[in-house]
Structure formats: C-alpha cells, structure tokens
Backbone as a ProteinNet text record, in pm:
[ID]
protein_1_A
[PRIMARY]
MTPNTTCSPDDITFCIKTVHRPWSCHRLVESLRSHFSKPQIIVVDDGECDRRFSVKYPDTAKYCRVINLDDIDVGVGVGRNTAIDAADTEYIFLLDDDHVVTQDFHLDRVCRYFQENEIDILGVRQGDGGRPLRFAPLMNGRRIWMFRGEHRRLGSLAWCDMSSNAFLARQETIAKLRWDPEIKTYEHWEFFYRASHVEHLKIAVAEDCKVVHKHVANNSYGGLRARPRFRKLGLRKHGFDSMRYPGGGIVRA
[TERTIARY]
4377.7	4457.5	4595.1	4701	4837.1	4860.3	4922.1	4947.8	5027.6	4990.9	5058.7	5198.5	5295.1	5432.6	5467.3	5594.3	5637.3	5607	5553.5	5517.3	5571.1	5648.7	5702.9	5701.2	5725.6	5727.8	5823	5930.6	6024.7	5964.8	5858.3	5793.4	5674.7	5651.6	5529	5561.4	5484.7	5486.6	5356.9	5367.1	5249.7	5211.7	5088.3	5042.3	4938.9	4965.3	4881.8	4847.8	4721	4674.8	4632.7	4680.3	4646.8	4610.1	4528.1	4495.7	4455.5	4527	4493.9	4482.6	4554.3	4561.5	4707	4799.5	4941.6	4976.4	4914.9	4946.6	4902.9	4788.7	4738.2	4831.5	4876.2	4967.6	5099.4	5149.7	5271.2	5255.3	5141.3	5114.3	5116.6	5057.1	5056.5	5197	5271.4	5406.9	5493	5482.5	5559.8	5519.2	5391.1	5348	5404.5	5411.3	5471.6	5619.8	5687.5	5831.4	5861	5766.2	5789	5770.7	5701.9	5674.3	5753.1	5810.4	5883.6	6017.1	6115.5	6247.5	6250.8	6267.4	6276.6	6159.8	6035.6	5921.4	5924.1	5878	5867.3	5730.4	5730.8	5607.8	5600.8	5485.3	5456.6	5339.9	5358.6	5252.6	5222.6	5096.9	5053.4	4967.7	5006.2	4941.9	4890.5	4760.2	4701.6	4645	4703.9	4658.5	4724.6	4680.1	4743.4	4885	4973.7	5116.6	5149.3	5086.2	5120.7	5054.8	4975.4	4910.3	4958.9	5068	5115.8	5196.7	5188.8	5259.7	5409.7	5467	5611.9	5657.3	5567.4	5599.8	5589.3	5483.6	5459.9	5551.5	5585.3	5664.1	5778.6	5871.8	5980.9	6067.8	6085.1	6170	6107.2	5974.3	5906	5896.4	5869.6	5850.6	5975.5	6093	6217	6227.9	6146.4	6146	6046.4	5981.7	5881.2	5919.6	5859.3	5859.3	5732.2	5747.1	5631.5	5610.9	5490.1	5453.4	5354.1	5400.8	5314.6	5259.3	5130.2	5068.9	5056.1	5071.1	5062.5	4920.6	4822.9	4683.3	4630.1	4552.2	4493.5	4359.5	4331.2	4202.5	4174.4	4267.5	4242.3	4147.8	4138.3	4047.1	4116.6	4039.6	4093.3	4137.2	4055.8	4085.1	4217.9	4237.6	4362.5	4480.8	4463.3	4572.5	4614.6	4519.5	4553.5	4611.6	4556.6	4612.8	4758.3	4788	4925.6	5017.2	4971.7	5053.3	5078	4972.4	4985.8	5080.1	5066.2	5151.7	5298.6	5323.5	5461.2	5527.7	5448.8	5503.9	5580.3	5697.7	5777.4	5802.1	5719.3	5722.7	5610.6	5617.9	5514.6	5379.9	5384.2	5261.5	5249.2	5125.5	5098.9	5006.1	5016.7	4919.8	4862.2	4734	4666.4	4628.4	4650.1	4609.7	4550.7	4449.4	4401.2	4491.5	4497.5	4591.8	4551.7	4430.9	4393.2	4394.7	4464.1	4489.2	4614.6	4622.9	4741.3	4770.5	4895.4	4937.5	4981	4931.4	4966.8	5010.6	5030.9	5070.6	4960	4838.4	4727.5	4721.7	4816.4	4817.7	4848.4	4950.7	4988.3	5010.1	5097.3	5121.1	5175.7	5255.8	5306.6	5192.5	5090.5	4973.5	4894.7	4880.8	4811.7	4881.8	5013.2	5090.3	5070.9	5071.6	5053.9	4915.8	4813.3	4678.2	4671.8	4735.5	4732.7	4803.1	4915.6	4992.7	4919	4848.3	4793.2	4652.1	4590	4450.2	4429.6	4317	4283.8	4221.1	4305	4263.3	4333.9	4259.2	4316.9	4331.9	4235.9	4239.4	4207.4	4300.6	4281.7	4281.4	4163.5	4150.4	4168	4194.1	4199.9	4089.7	4060.3	3960.3	4012	3919.1	3948.3	3884.2	3950.5	3888.1	3765.5	3651.9	3526.5	3463.1	3516.3	3462.3	3540	3517.3	3587.6	3541.9	3418.9	3367.4	3335.2	3328.6	3295.7	3157.8	3152.1	3026.4	3002	2873.4	2833.8	2741.6	2722.5	2630	2520.5	2400.6	2290.9	2195.3	2136.3	2040.7	1903.1	1833.7	1696	1613.9	1482.2	1389.7	1419	1418.1	1441.7	1574.8	1672.6	1805.7	1830.1	1736.4	1754.3	1818.9	1822.2	1886.2	1992.4	2109	2213.7	2212.6	2213.9	2209.1	2346.5	2403.4	2529.1	2495.8	2532.4	2491.4	2604.1	2600.4	2701.4	2680.3	2783.9	2769.7	2896.1	2901.7	3017.6	2973.1	3056.7	3029.2	3069.2	3181.1	3225.8	3330.3	3364.2	3457.7	3552.3	3675.4	3775.4	3846.8	3806.2	3862.8	3834	3938.9	3924.3	3913	3921.8	3912.1	3768.3	3716.7	3581	3586.1	3540.3	3533.5	3404.7	3414.7	3302.8	3314.3	3241.2	3246.2	3322.2	3334.7	3398.4	3467.8	3591.6	3666.4	3684.8	3766.5	3801	3898.1	3937.1	4039.4	4179.4	4195.5	4326.7	4341.5	4412	4417.8	4549.8	4579.2	4696.1	4650.1	4728.3	4698.5	4825.8	4824.1	4933.2	4923	5037.1	5039.4	4974.6	5002.1	4948.2	4796.3	4742.4	4597.5	4529.1	4579.8	4516.3	4547.9	4666.3	4699.4	4606.5	4560.1	4464.8	4322.7	4283.7	4148.3	4128.3	4210.7	4214.9	4088.9	4101.8	3987.6	3941.2	3813.2	3757.9	3805.2	3880.9	3934.3	3828	3709.6	3603	3534.2	3547.6	3478.8	3577.9	3572.1	3671.3	3653.3	3532.7	3503.5	3382.6	3344.7	3243.2	3284.4	3413.6	3472.3	3480.7	3468.9	3499.9	3410.9	3279.3	3187.5	3200	3219	3223.9	3345.2	3458.7	3580.5	3557.6	3498.8	3479.7	3364.3	3266	3159.4	3217.2	3302.5	3366.1	3457.2	3533	3625.4	3551.4	3439	3368.8	3267.9	3190.3	3078.7	3109	3213.4	3249.9	3374.4	3479	3604.4	3609.1	3517.5	3506.8	3636.8	3697.2	3815.3	3774.9	3867.7	3845.1	3884.8	3786.1	3806.2	3778	3861.4	3843.3	3885	3841.7	3880.5	3943.5	4060.8	4124.8	4075.8	3981.8	3915.9	4000.4	4112.1	4200.2	4321	4313.4	4418.2	4349.8	4412.3	4343.2	4438.9	4390	4451.8	4356.7	4407.7	4323.8	4280.1	4153.4	4101.1	4080.3	4167.4	4158.7	4126.3	3997.2	3953.2	3995.2	4045.2	4084.5	4000.3	3922	3832.9	3877.3	3864.7	3881.5	3795.5	3774.4	3682.2	3728.5	3857.7	3909.5	3889.7	3925.4	3909	3761.7	3679.9	3537	3472	3514.3	3457.7	3492.9	3611.2	3652.4	3586.7	3553.4	3499.4	3348.7	3275.6	3128.5	3071.2	3080.5	3028.4	2946.5	2818.6	2736	2718.6	2754.2	2741.4	2831.1	2939	3026.4	2967.2	2887.3	2813	2713.7	2651.9	2557.6	2628.3	2749.3	2823.2	2842.2	2881.9	2903.8	2777.2	2667.5	2541.1	2493.2	2492.8	2446.2	2534.1	2663.2	2756	2714.9	2660	2622.6	2471.5	2399.4	2256.7	2168.7	2218.1	2139.5	2081	1962.4	1898.7	1925.6	1960	1976.9	2061.1	2100.4	2178.9	2121	2115	2074	2195.4	2220.2	2334.9	2302.2	2407.2	2383.2	2287	2287.4	2197.7	2055.9	2028.6	1894.3	1873.3	1967.7	1955.9	1962.3	1891.7	1886.6	1930.8	2018	2057.8	2023.2	1986.7	1946.2	2045.3	2049	2149.3	2125.8
-8809.9	-8725.2	-8705.5	-8716.7	-8697.7	-8551.8	-8521.6	-8381.2	-8312	-8188.9	-8116.4	-8075.4	-8091.8	-8053	-7937.4	-7897.5	-7783.1	-7804.6	-7700.9	-7707.2	-7582.1	-7598.8	-7486.3	-7526	-7431	-7466.4	-7580.3	-7595.5	-7704.6	-7840.8	-7842.5	-7968.1	-8002.8	-7922.7	-7933.3	-7965.8	-8057.9	-8080.7	-8027.5	-7941.1	-7891.4	-7993.8	-8041.9	-8149.6	-8094.9	-8115.5	-8060.2	-8169.8	-8187.9	-8276.2	-8187.5	-8218.5	-8135.6	-8220.9	-8164.5	-8229.7	-8121.3	-8118.3	-8032.9	-7884.4	-7840	-7697.2	-7662.5	-7688.4	-7669.3	-7525.9	-7427.7	-7289.5	-7255.5	-7306.2	-7281.6	-7342.3	-7464.1	-7530.2	-7454.2	-7409.5	-7328.2	-7202.9	-7136.9	-7015.4	-7041.8	-7153.6	-7187.9	-7217.3	-7298.3	-7332.3	-7207	-7119	-6995.5	-6908.8	-6909	-6830.5	-6889.3	-7021.2	-7085	-7050.6	-7055.5	-7028.1	-6882	-6794.8	-6653	-6618.8	-6707.4	-6678.8	-6766.4	-6875	-6966.2	-7003.1	-7026.4	-7066.7	-7217.7	-7258.9	-7400.8	-7482.7	-7445.7	-7524.6	-7665.7	-7760	-7898.5	-7915.8	-7949.1	-7953.4	-8085.5	-8151.1	-8269.8	-8237.3	-8261.9	-8244.6	-8379	-8419.1	-8542.7	-8503.4	-8552.2	-8513.3	-8638.4	-8642.2	-8756	-8712.7	-8610	-8560.6	-8630.8	-8595.8	-8646.9	-8592	-8669.5	-8638.6	-8498.5	-8454.9	-8324.5	-8208.3	-8238	-8133.7	-8132.5	-8197.3	-8209.1	-8087.4	-8060.1	-7948	-7957.3	-8075.1	-8090.4	-8075	-8097.7	-8080.5	-7933.9	-7868.3	-7728.7	-7632.8	-7666.4	-7574.9	-7649.5	-7703.8	-7781.6	-7699.9	-7569.5	-7487.3	-7464.7	-7471.6	-7461.3	-7598.7	-7700.7	-7835.7	-7889.7	-7838.7	-7890.6	-7859.4	-7766.7	-7732.9	-7818	-7911.4	-7997.6	-8143.3	-8227.8	-8370.1	-8395.9	-8418.5	-8438.4	-8587.7	-8634.2	-8773.9	-8774.6	-8815.4	-8828.1	-8969.8	-8981.5	-9113.3	-9174.2	-9304.9	-9374	-9370.2	-9381.4	-9381.7	-9239.1	-9211	-9079.1	-9073.1	-8959.3	-8936	-9040.6	-9055.9	-9145.8	-9080.2	-8947.4	-8876.7	-8811.9	-8726	-8649.6	-8741.2	-8841.8	-8927.8	-8999.5	-9068.8	-9142.6	-9046.7	-8934	-8838.4	-8781.6	-8742.3	-8686.3	-8792.3	-8912.3	-9019.2	-9045.2	-9040.2	-9060.8	-8953.1	-8828.5	-8718.5	-8732.9	-8763.5	-8777.1	-8891.8	-9003.9	-9119.4	-9089.3	-9000.3	-8969.1	-8869	-8798.9	-8697.3	-8764	-8712	-8769.5	-8669.6	-8566.1	-8472	-8505.4	-8449.7	-8478.4	-8418.7	-8305.7	-8234.9	-8222.1	-8212.7	-8180.6	-8058.9	-7984.6	-7879.2	-7905.7	-7936.4	-7964.7	-7834.7	-7830.3	-7715.6	-7764.3	-7694.8	-7718.3	-7644.7	-7693.9	-7634.9	-7495.7	-7449.9	-7313.1	-7218.4	-7257.9	-7167.8	-7084.5	-6972.2	-6887.1	-6841.5	-6851.9	-6809.1	-6662.8	-6582.5	-6441.1	-6410.1	-6282	-6241.1	-6266.8	-6294.1	-6321.6	-6467.4	-6548.2	-6690	-6707.7	-6640.6	-6643.4	-6787	-6860	-6998.9	-7009.5	-6912.8	-6917.7	-6914.2	-6836	-6827.9	-6959.5	-7016.6	-7144.9	-7250.6	-7255.1	-7353.1	-7330.6	-7205.1	-7176	-7218.8	-7188.9	-7232.3	-7384.7	-7453.1	-7600.1	-7654.5	-7595.1	-7640.7	-7618	-7506.6	-7465.2	-7513.4	-7578.6	-7619	-7764.2	-7816.6	-7955.3	-7958.9	-7978.8	-7973.9	-8085.2	-8153.4	-8253.8	-8201.2	-8121.5	-8060.5	-7912.5	-7827.3	-7683.2	-7618.2	-7576.8	-7512.5	-7362.7	-7302.1	-7156.8	-7112.9	-6983.7	-6929.9	-6938.1	-6939.5	-6951.6	-6830.5	-6714.3	-6591	-6562.6	-6540.7	-6520.8	-6652.2	-6762.3	-6893.7	-6958.7	-7087.2	-7160.5	-7129.1	-7079	-7051.5	-7182.6	-7180.1	-7302.5	-7355.8	-7485.2	-7550	-7669.7	-7702.8	-7820	-7908.8	-8031.3	-8126.6	-8163.7	-8183.4	-8233.8	-8312	-8419.8	-8497.3	-8431.5	-8447	-8402.1	-8518.6	-8503.9	-8600.5	-8743.2	-8759.3	-8890.6	-8952.5	-8864.1	-8911.9	-8941.8	-8909.6	-8939.4	-8824.7	-8707.4	-8592	-8537.1	-8505.1	-8443.4	-8293.2	-8216.1	-8070.2	-8014.7	-7942.5	-7873.4	-7725.8	-7673.9	-7537.6	-7462.5	-7330.1	-7248	-7248.9	-7285.7	-7292.4	-7346.2	-7339.2	-7383.8	-7445.5	-7533.1	-7594.7	-7501.5	-7435.8	-7340.2	-7250.3	-7143	-7045	-6997.2	-6971.2	-6910	-6804.9	-6681.1	-6576.1	-6601.7	-6612	-6635.2	-6783	-6871.3	-7015.3	-7062.1	-7131.8	-7185.6	-7336.2	-7415	-7560	-7595.3	-7686.1	-7713.4	-7855.3	-7886.5	-8019.2	-8019.9	-7903.8	-7900.8	-7767	-7774.3	-7655.3	-7653	-7562	-7558.8	-7672.2	-7681.9	-7777.7	-7719.9	-7623.4	-7569.7	-7588.1	-7693.2	-7722.5	-7786.2	-7768	-7827.9	-7947.5	-8053.6	-8172	-8254.2	-8346.3	-8442.9	-8539.4	-8574.1	-8668.2	-8800.2	-8849.2	-8979	-8974.8	-8859.8	-8845.8	-8861.8	-8791	-8793.9	-8923.6	-8979.6	-9107.8	-9218.1	-9205.6	-9302.7	-9274.7	-9147	-9110.8	-9136.1	-9076	-9094.7	-9043.9	-9027	-8998.4	-9128.7	-9142.1	-9260.4	-9263.2	-9363.3	-9365.4	-9379.1	-9424.8	-9440.7	-9309.1	-9211.5	-9083.1	-8986.4	-8979.2	-8902.7	-8752.2	-8707.8	-8566.1	-8554	-8432.3	-8413	-8486.7	-8485.8	-8561.8	-8484	-8351.7	-8265.5	-8294.7	-8290.2	-8308.6	-8448.7	-8549.9	-8688.3	-8710.7	-8653.4	-8662.8	-8602.5	-8483.6	-8416.4	-8476.4	-8534.8	-8602.5	-8721.4	-8797.3	-8909.3	-8859.5	-8752.5	-8699.1	-8656.2	-8585.7	-8527.3	-8621.6	-8695.4	-8774.2	-8923.3	-8970.6	-9112	-9127.4	-9053.5	-9063.6	-8965.9	-8870.4	-8773.1	-8695.8	-8654.6	-8570	-8427	-8355.1	-8214.8	-8126.7	-8058.6	-7976.9	-7831.7	-7743	-7600.8	-7519	-7393.3	-7297.2	-7177.1	-7136.3	-7013.3	-6901.4	-6824.2	-6727.9	-6603.8	-6589.1	-6476.6	-6516.6	-6633.3	-6681.7	-6728.4	-6703	-6739.1	-6759.3	-6835	-6842.3	-6775.4	-6741.8	-6687	-6801.8	-6801.7	-6902.6	-6836.2	-6869.5	-6814.7	-6928.7	-6954.9	-7070.4	-7057.6	-7166.5	-7173.7	-7281.9	-7243.8	-7339.2	-7358.2	-7478.8	-7507.8	-7628	-7653.6	-7760.2	-7896.9	-7920.8	-8051.2	-8072.8	-7971.8	-7983.7	-7992	-7907.6	-7906.9	-8041.1	-8109.8	-8241.4	-8344.1	-8329.5	-8422.9	-8390.6	-8264.9	-8221.2	-8243.8	-8208.1	-8206.7	-8344.6	-8434.4	-8570.8	-8607.2	-8569.2	-8584.9	-8728.6	-8825.4	-8964.9	-8991.2	-8914.2	-8933.3	-8871	-8766.4	-8713.6	-8817.9	-8887.9	-8994.4	-9104	-9139.2	-9242.4	-9204.2	-9077.8	-9033.7	-9033.9	-8985.4	-8981.8	-9122.3	-9209.5	-9346.6	-9420.7	-9391.8	-9457.8	-9436.8	-9319.8	-9287.8	-9293.3	-9350.2	-9372.2	-9252	-9152.3	-9032.1	-9035.4	-8977.5	-8963.1	-8827.5	-8728.4	-8593.2	-8510.6	-8393.2	-8300	-8160.4	-8088.4	-7948.9	-7861.6	-7767.2	-7678	-7558.2	-7484.8	-7369.4	-7266.8	-7247.4	-7150.5	-7199.3	-7325.9	-7380.9	-7472.5	-7472.7	-7560.9	-7707.4	-7790.2	-7933.6	-8012	-8107.4	-8200.1	-8340.8	-8423.3	-8560.4	-8660.6	-8773.5	-8875.4	-8923.7
8619.6	8532.2	8592	8509.1	8555.6	8591.1	8706	8740.4	8630.1	8598.4	8492.4	8536.3	8446.4	8472.3	8379.1	8384.3	8305.3	8158	8095.7	7954.6	7886.2	7781.9	7705.7	7558.5	7467.6	7324.9	7290.8	7367.6	7341.2	7372.7	7453.1	7492.4	7402.2	7298.1	7218.4	7072.8	7015.8	6872.1	6814	6714.7	6644.5	6537.6	6544	6455.8	6357.3	6229	6123.1	6023.6	5997.9	5889.3	5773.1	5652	5537.2	5416.9	5330	5201.8	5102.5	4991.9	4877.5	4910.7	5015.5	5045.5	5081.4	4988.8	5020.7	5056.3	4989	5019.8	5161.7	5202.2	5336.7	5441.4	5417.2	5510.6	5517.8	5404.3	5399.8	5485.7	5473.4	5549.4	5699.4	5743.2	5884.9	5935.2	5861.9	5904.8	5915.5	5818.6	5823.2	5942.2	5976.8	6093.5	6222	6231.2	6348.8	6357.7	6246.7	6245.6	6276.7	6245.3	6273.6	6421.1	6495.4	6636.5	6734.1	6683.6	6772.2	6708.4	6792.6	6745	6725.4	6603.2	6567.1	6623.5	6590.7	6640.4	6582.9	6663.6	6617.9	6551.8	6422.2	6343.9	6269.2	6279.3	6198	6106.2	5977.3	5878.9	5815.9	5821.6	5754.8	5636.3	5517.7	5391.3	5321	5296.2	5224.7	5089.5	5032	4903.4	4786	4668.3	4546.6	4537.6	4478.8	4483.4	4433.5	4324.9	4268.2	4342.1	4444.5	4523.2	4667.4	4691.5	4828.9	4871.5	4998.1	5058.7	5032.7	5050	5035.9	4891.5	4795.9	4654.3	4614.7	4661.6	4624.9	4701.1	4826.1	4909.4	4978.4	4901.1	4962.3	5056.5	5028.7	5114.8	5251.9	5259.5	5388.8	5454.6	5374.7	5427.3	5494.8	5455.1	5514.3	5663.2	5711.5	5853.3	5933.1	5866.3	5929.9	5911.2	5991.6	5960.4	5881.2	5752.1	5664.4	5641.7	5667.2	5643.7	5528	5411.2	5294.6	5291.7	5313.2	5320.2	5180	5173.6	5044.8	4988.9	5076.8	5032.8	5027.6	4923.2	4904.8	4978.9	5040.5	5106.6	5214.9	5306.7	5420.2	5520.3	5513.8	5602.8	5721.1	5787.2	5899.8	6013	6044.1	6157.7	6145.3	6035.4	6014.7	6010.5	5941.9	5931	6064.6	6145.8	6276.9	6368.9	6366.3	6448.2	6410.9	6281.8	6235.4	6290.6	6287.6	6338.9	6488.3	6563.3	6709.1	6744	6674.7	6703	6673.5	6578.3	6539.2	6633.5	6712.9	6802.8	6916.6	6947.2	7055.8	7168.8	7174.8	7287	7384.1	7503.8	7603.4	7563	7494.2	7457.6	7306.5	7260.6	7120.2	7116.2	7009	6983.3	6845.1	6842	6715.6	6646.7	6516	6435.8	6304.4	6253.9	6118	6020.5	5897.3	5802.7	5755.1	5790.1	5753.1	5873.2	5979.4	6091	6063.8	6130	6125.3	6267.8	6308.2	6441	6435.6	6529	6538.4	6681.7	6709.3	6844.7	6946.2	6900.2	6991.4	7037.2	6990.9	7027.5	7175.9	7225.2	7368.4	7417.9	7350	7388.4	7530.2	7573.2	7710.1	7810.7	7780.7	7868	7864.4	7745.2	7731.4	7816.4	7806.7	7884.7	8034.7	8075.1	8218	8266.7	8188.8	8224.7	8238.5	8144.4	8144.4	8267.6	8303.5	8419	8550.3	8561	8689.3	8715.5	8618.7	8634.2	8593.5	8635.2	8603	8463.7	8364.1	8224	8147.4	8060.6	7970.7	7828.4	7784.2	7651.1	7668.2	7623.1	7638	7500.1	7455.5	7326.7	7334.9	7220.5	7209.7	7113.8	7117.3	7025.9	6882.8	6791.5	6648.8	6580.9	6592.9	6547.8	6632	6566.7	6639.8	6683.3	6633.6	6668.1	6781.6	6799.2	6903.2	7043.2	7057.5	7191.9	7263.9	7396.9	7471	7431.6	7406	7369.2	7459	7472.9	7550.1	7466.8	7513.6	7451.2	7549.9	7499.1	7582	7493.1	7544.8	7465.4	7463.1	7352.1	7335.9	7282.3	7287	7225.5	7272.5	7405.4	7466.7	7423.7	7407.3	7375.2	7229.6	7142.8	6999.9	6923.3	6982.7	6919	7013.6	6958.8	7038.4	7010.1	7117.1	7106.4	7139.2	7044.9	7063.8	7088.8	7205.3	7236.6	7306.5	7297.1	7360.3	7510.9	7585.6	7730.2	7794.5	7926.2	8001.1	8132.4	8186.8	8316.6	8430.2	8413.1	8513.6	8449.6	8518	8463.4	8572.6	8531	8617.4	8533.3	8545.7	8461.8	8315.4	8235.7	8091.9	8056.1	8156.7	8132.6	8151.4	8050.4	8058.9	8034.5	8133.7	8118.1	8043.9	7947.8	7857.9	7804.3	7697.4	7634.9	7503.2	7439.1	7308.2	7285.3	7237.2	7200.7	7048.9	7002.6	6860.8	6829	6702.4	6660.2	6674.8	6761.2	6796.7	6946.5	6988.6	7131.9	7172.9	7301.5	7366.4	7448.2	7445.2	7526.6	7540	7633.8	7640	7521.9	7469.2	7356.7	7395.1	7514.5	7554.4	7569.9	7609	7622.6	7487.5	7386.7	7255	7181.7	7203.9	7142.4	7191.8	7314.6	7368.4	7320	7320.3	7278.3	7129.8	7046.4	6901.3	6831.1	6701.3	6615.2	6551.9	6529.3	6465.7	6319.8	6278	6141.3	6033.5	6070.4	5972.3	5939.4	6026.8	6007.9	5943.9	5810.8	5735.7	5749.2	5774.8	5791.5	5883.9	5922.3	6027.4	6154.7	6179.7	6289.9	6420.7	6412.3	6525.8	6646.8	6624.4	6736.9	6793.5	6708.2	6755.6	6844.1	6805.3	6886	7024.9	7027.8	7156	7235.9	7169.3	7242.8	7320.6	7255.4	7325.7	7436.8	7406.7	7507.5	7633.4	7614.1	7729.2	7792.6	7710.6	7763	7779.5	7715.1	7727.3	7815.3	7782.4	7858.9	7976.7	7979.5	8090	8111.7	8001.5	8010.4	8046.2	8104.3	8140.8	8022.3	7965.9	7846.4	7881.1	7831.1	7858.7	7737.3	7736.3	7633.4	7701.5	7652.3	7698.1	7606.7	7655.3	7567.7	7538.9	7607	7579.7	7495.2	7432.4	7342.1	7213.7	7099.9	6976.4	6859.9	6762.1	6630.6	6532.3	6416.4	6310.6	6221.2	6183.2	6091.3	5955.9	5861.4	5725.6	5630.2	5617.3	5539.7	5394.1	5340.9	5200.6	5134.7	5035.9	4968.9	4824.3	4777	4634.2	4600.8	4474.4	4434.5	4482.8	4476.8	4517.7	4667.1	4746.6	4891.5	4928.6	4866	4898.3	4874.6	4768.1	4739.7	4844.1	4904.2	5008.5	5141.6	5162.8	5291.5	5302.6	5198.9	5207.2	5176.6	5273.8	5256.4	5380.2	5379.4	5500.4	5545.6	5463	5508.7	5629.7	5641.8	5757.7	5882.7	5866.4	5980.7	6029.7	5936.4	5971.8	6051.2	6009.3	6081.4	6227.6	6250.5	6388	6470	6412.6	6485	6518	6420.3	6442	6542.6	6540.3	6632.2	6776.8	6808.1	6945.3	6967.6	6872	6890.7	6866.4	6790.7	6763.6	6622.1	6610	6479	6416.5	6499.3	6448	6543.6	6495.4	6576	6561.5	6672.8	6671.1	6697.4	6607.5	6618.1	6708.1	6752.5	6841	6783.8	6653.2	6592.3	6575.2	6610.9	6601.3	6482.8	6389.1	6273	6312.8	6238.5	6267.6	6145.1	6165.7	6059.3	6104.6	6010.5	6040.6	5985.2	6049	6012.4	5871.2
[MASK]
+++++++++++++++++++++++++++++++++++++++++++++++++++++++++++++++++++++++++++++++++++++++++++++++++++++++++++++++++++++++++++++++++++++++++++++++++++++++++++++++++++++++++++++++++++++++++++++++++++++++++++++++++++++++++++++++++++++++++++++++++++++++++++++

C-alpha cells in the first residue's frame, strides 16, 4: 500500500452514480455545496433522457461534471467505473445518490484517519447502518456469511471486510479494483468481497463520521433495482450457492 499523503477536500472528487432519482441527486449535490467550497463532483447518469438529473435540475448540475451515458440502464458497476475513471484527483469519495451530507460527516476527520493509518478504503456510517461487517464461509464454503464484526479496533476506527457505499479511497486503488460491469445491482457485497478476500485491501469504518441515508423509491427505480438474477451472478462468480445476512436471513443463488 502506498503511504498516505496529505488529503483535503481539494484533493477529493465526489463520485455519484444516479438513475431515475434526479431530485435525490439534486439534494445530495446541494448538501455537498453547502458544506464545502467548490467541491469537485462527478455525476454519472444512465437514466432515460427526460428523467436525468441534468435535465430536471440544470441549475444544480452546472456545478458538477455530469456524464450522461448513451446507453440506458448500464447498471451500478459500469456507472461507478465511469465516474472513477473520470476523476483526476488523488482521492475519490463514493456516494449513493440518496445520501445527504450533514455536519456529522466530518470529512476532515475522515482524511486524518486515512492519512494516519494503514487503510485503503475508509467508509463512514450511513445513519444507523454502515456498521463494520465481515465475511466468512459456511457449509463447506458453499454459503457466504455476512455478519457484524471487526478484525481490530482503534478508538472509533474498526477494520473489517465491508463498509457502506460512502467511502474514501485513492482513485488508483478503486480504478484498479473496479466494480464488475455484469453485476448491475446487488453489487455491494461482491465489490467488498473481492476487495477484502481477493485483493486483501485494508478496509475500515470511521464510526464517528456519517452521512444520512434518505432512501427515495419510485416504480421506475424499483424495477431497475430489484433484480435478484444479479445477486445470483455474484454468488456463482465466487462459487457460493447462498448467502446468510447479519439478521439470519438466507438468500439462494
């Protein structure tokens, strides 16, 4: 891992993938602008033309670099990879389009934690969610267990296998790791499974820093999100037949 150097908001590009939730994306961008002076923001939108963020909120979009993809519904993986590749700062901060930044974000603290510790991906809490999670195999390696836990702790920092989708990392780290373009949704665990168990990156959660998660649902977005065949792709890719969630629920490929 490359030794961490100075990290400040000027060194960070906020990367957002959005589809069919323009009001939500507008809300996030405005929250970033209210807390930082001229934040660098990239928004990648793979929605239908009349539902795009830049069409619905042009006065907000002008403060971002908006990449409207030609193809509709390319998925989370392609969209996020596009945003990361477009970033020209040393660091990126990934955000979902239904996050909101508040005074509890403490980006200066996040940067300090990243600089002072051996970390490749540093997540923040996501409201009550985003707690440190780990992975372990069950049933002779045929089931992957996602459970609440940590490898070690230093104050508010917990090293683990998976954080929320709100995290700081070096651009080159994520550009190399990437999201699987075939997995359009249910991509979160697969990305972090590769990061922690395949690439052996150092992942941590800063439990005293957080974003707000204000989920926005609509029929169009829900139809694009709820496609369990992509969960099957991720499980089969790593040789699993099923997954056990922290609450004990089990889903099968």
